[in-house]
N, C-alpha and C positions, 0 to 999 in steps of 0.2 A: 719719646713726646719730650717736642719743644720746652727749654725750658719757658719760664715764662722772663715775659722783659722787667720788673720790676727779680724776681730773686735769683735769674740765669740760670734752676736745677740747682744750687749751691743752701745746705738744706733738707731737699728733697731727700726720705727715709722709703726704701725698699727693709720689708721684715719676713720671714719666715718664723709660720708659729710648728708647734710640736709635730705635725702630721705634714707637714711635706709642701706646705702651700704659701707660693711666694703674693706680695702686699705691694702693692708700692703707697705711696702716705705723698700728693703731693704740693710742697708745701707755701703760706697761702700768707701773704700778711695780714693776717687780722687778727689785734689783742684776745679776743678770748673767739676763737679757734685757729690756733696760726700750721692746723693743713688741711684739709681739705676729704671728704670722707674718699674713706681708704678704696682700693681696686685691686679685685684680683688677680696677678698674673695667671697665675696659675699653678699650681698641683705635680710635685716627682723630683719638688727643690732640693731637699732633704740628699741626694745621688755627689751633693755636690760638701765637701767640708766647709768653703772659702767661697766666699759672696762681693764683688765688692763693685761698688756704683770706681763707674770709668771715665769719668765723662762722659764728650764727642768726641771717641777716640777715630770715626773717618771721617768729623769734616764736614755734616748733612744737617746740622743742628739738632738736633735725637741727640742729644741722651742715653752713651750705649753703659754695659754692663757686664759685669767676669766671675765666670765659674771659674774653679779646682773641686775636677772632678776626686775622690776619692784615692784615685790608685794617680793623682798627680796627672791626670791629663786636662789641661785650659782652659776654656771654649767665651768666643765669642760673641753679647748678643748684639742687638745691634737697636736703637730705639725707630720705631717706629711712626712716630711723633698720633697715632694714637692718644685717647683724654680716658673718650669712657665704659672702653672695657680691657677685658684679657688680653689683645691683641697691642700689649704694650713694642713684646721682641720681636724682631725675628726673627723661625729658626736659625739655632744651634750654629759655630763652624766654631774650627778645630785651627787652636791658636800652632798648639802643639807635646809633649809628653815633657815630661821630666821637673814636671812647677811646685810637687810636696815640693822639693827641698827646702824653698821660702817661703819665712813665714810670714811674708809682708810683701807689699805690694807697693806704691809710693809712686804718683803721677806724675806731681812735680814737690819740687824745690822744700824742701817746707818752709818760711818765715821767720826768721830767725828778730826776736828782739836785740836790740842795739843794749850793749850793760847801760844796767844803772851808773852813774856815774854814784863813789863815793860819796857817803852822809853827815852830815856834820858831827 
């Protein structure tokens, strides 16, 4: 999915339900409805112990996902730009094994606030 010009993909959400179905919630800047109606991505996502928004890893303008399976294999799902159906991602691509030892993936450096000046 291509991020909207307004939100640039910031704040979109993917959520997996108890049955393993993955849902995509596109953020919109509307106060009474912050997200568009959810769209079903697909089933079988309970095979993964970690699913992360990856930003646009291949720089094609579409948001990608990374998923790590329970054996520690990392998979890339490239975004397709399709907004109305479950074909939001291409067929997964294996990145490699051995990712089970990592507890967290960080895409970009954290923004740190400057220290506050001492109070009076």
